C-alpha positions, 0 to 999 in steps of 0.5 A, a space after each residue: 532502549 528498545 522501541 517496539 514494532 508499534 513505534 517503528 511502523 508509523 514512520 516506516 510507512 510514512 503515514 500521517 504524523 498524527 499516527 506516531 505515538 507522540 504521547 508516549 514520547 512526551 511522557 518518557 521525556 518528561 519522566 527521564 529528562 533524557 534524550 536516549 529515546 530520541 536517539 533510538 527513534 532516530 536510529 530506527 527512522 531517519 538514520 535507519 539503513 532502509 530510510 537512507 536507501 529509500 528516503 521518504 519525502 524531504 517535507 515529511 522528514 523535515 516535519 517529523 524531525 521538527 516535531 522531535 525537536 519540539 518535544 525534546 526542547 519542551 521536556 528540557 532535555 539536553 540537546 542531541 547533536 545527531 537530531 539537529 544534524 539530521 534536520 540540517 541535512 534534510 533542510 537542504 534537500 530539494 522537494 521532488 514530485 516522487 518519494 519512497 515509502 517503505 512498508 514493514 511486513 510481519 517477520 521483518 521483511 519490508 516493501 519499498 515503493 516509489 510513489 507520487 507525493 501528490 494524490 493525483 498526478 499525470 491525470 491518475 490516482 494510481 501513483 499512490 497507495 490507498 487505504 483499500 490496498 493496505 486493507 487488502 494486503 492485510 487480508 492477504 497476509 491472513 488468508 495466504 491460502 487464497 493465493 498459495 499455489 495459484 495464478 493471481 491476476 491483480 486489476 489496477 495494481 497501481 504502485 504494487 504494494 498488494 501484489 508485491 506483498 503477496 509474491 513475498 509472503 503468500 507463495 503464488 504459482 504465478 502473479 500478473 500485475 496489470 494497469 492501463 495508465 502508461 506512467 503507472 505501468 512504468 512505476 509499477 515495473 520499477 517497483 517490481 524490479 526495485 523489490 527484486 520480485 521478478 528475480 525471486 523463484 517462485 513465482 514468475 511475475 509479469 506486468 501487463 497493460 490491461 484496458 478494462 473497456 477493450 480486453 478480450 476473452 482471448 486476452 483474459 483466458 491466456 492469463 488462466 487466473 485462479 484468483 483475481 483481486 483489485 483494490 480501490 477501483 470503484 471510485 467513478 461510475 464510468 470506471 465501475 462500468 468498465 470494471 463490470 464489463 471486464 469481470 463479466 468477461 473473466 467469468 465467461 472464461 472461467 470461475 476464479 475466486 474474485 475479491 474486490 476491496 473498496 473504500 466507500 467514499 461515495 455510497 451512490 457510486 458504490 451502490 451503482 457498482 453493485 447494481 451493475 454487477 447484479 444486472 450482469 448476473 454476477 453475485 457477491 457476498 460481503 467478507 466480514 471479520 476484522 484483520 490484524 493491523 499491520 500498517 498505520 493508516 486512517 481506519 475511519 473510512 468505510 472499507 468493504 471487501 466483497 467476493 464475486 461469483 456466478 
């Protein structure tokens, strides 16, 4: 039995267990009284070569397999040895502070990233992929012309999903990843290497340390960016202030297209960011329109994308 992309994606992206189509699984098991679907799910998740090469967290795999067993037993299906073997394998695995997460792209390609299990580690939130980065990546896949043949600078690249996807799918002339936290930069470099982005031609790819509060016009001008992007970088008033300072420096050197994507967790902080942009003489417009859902993640939070200009 074939399982559609919709049913593969939630596990590959290692999103919340709730995003998996459990209702479909339960109905199929109840009606067919067969473990064939469970076997197919296993082959496309835990036993898939991508999952074997880049294993998700042991805790997640344990929970996922336990849910499959629970539903198989509730439906009264015959036991499936490979399901219990897979659980036995993961029960003995050690929990670690990092794991891999794999994201399926349209056309069958994928991006696998080493990420932190904890949302905050080493004093930074930059070691996990956040919702705004997922949204910006989806937007980029639908607006490839914004990156094709251009030099792209990404601010606060984090673990690299958006930038790696753009390098893979949008044919930029050159791509510059940037961040300032030492641990994030190391993980970012590892993920760029892991996905063999730097070995692909084109584009030339670099990973740079860029401190928003101290970046100079000369440092920014050397990049010669045609497009600047950032995701989930407006989460703290002090960080927003440094970001506006950098954006002002960038716009003093040239006139690139600038796109900022934000999850609006604190309306006051986000509003303050826009006020600071206005005071710096930087205008913005809200990018409207839905994007195709490529990745499984919670879309309940308010996500806004703006284009900046002067």
